[in-house]
N, C-alpha and C positions, 0 to 999 in steps of 0.2 A: 351319609356312608365312611362304611370304616374306612380305615389304607393302613399297610404296612411300614412299620419308616422303623430306620437301624438308628439306637440312641447309645450312646454310652452313659455308664453312672455312677459317678464316686462314691464312695465309702465311707469315714473318716467318725470311725472310734478309735479310743481309747489309745492316741498320740498316734495309728497305723490308718494309712488311706490308699485304698485296694478303686479300683476301674473296671467293670467288665462291661465287653459288649453287650447289645441286647435288639433285640427285633421283638416292636408288638402292634398291640395291632388300636388304631386308635381313630378319632374323626380325623388332629389335627395335628400340626404339630406342636403346639400348646402338650396338648392333652396327651402325646406320648410322651413326653416330661413327667403328667402327672402317671401316668402306672407305671411309669417308671421306678419313679419315686416307690408311689406306693407300696410294688412290686420287693425294693430294695431294704426301705424300712426310715425309720425316722430322721437320720443321721444323716438319709444321700440327695442327691443335686443333681442332673441329669440334662442332658444337654440334648436332643437332635439331630441326627448327622443327614441325614436323607429322606424322602421316602422311596421306601422299596416298589422297583419293581414291577410287575408282574410275576416274573418268573422266581423270580426270589422271590417272592409270598410264596408262589408254589412249590417250590425247593424247599422254603422252610416248613414248608409245609404248615402255615396259614391260614384259618380260616378267619375271614372277612366278618361275619356275623356273629363271630367271637368275642366284644369290644374292650379291652380288658384284659386277653390275653399279651405273656409276658415269656421270652426262651431267652434264656441265656446260651449266648453262644461261644464254645469255646477261644478261640483267636476274632478277632477285628476283619472280615472279610468284605470288604460291601462296598 
């Protein structure tokens, strides 16, 4: 069963590193990191912060039936 996760993704390109918070729909923490890396591209790494609560899943508008969904957050608010 899919769950919602808070993940940070870091992308390094041309000597510049950027980090962004995401919420993703995945099976587990490892899968959440894979989803985030696939969304960010080949120079990315990811770290799962935690599983989201049901209230957070609803607030972020995540559809738990849509495995692989990723949404970038403007700020980290987990």
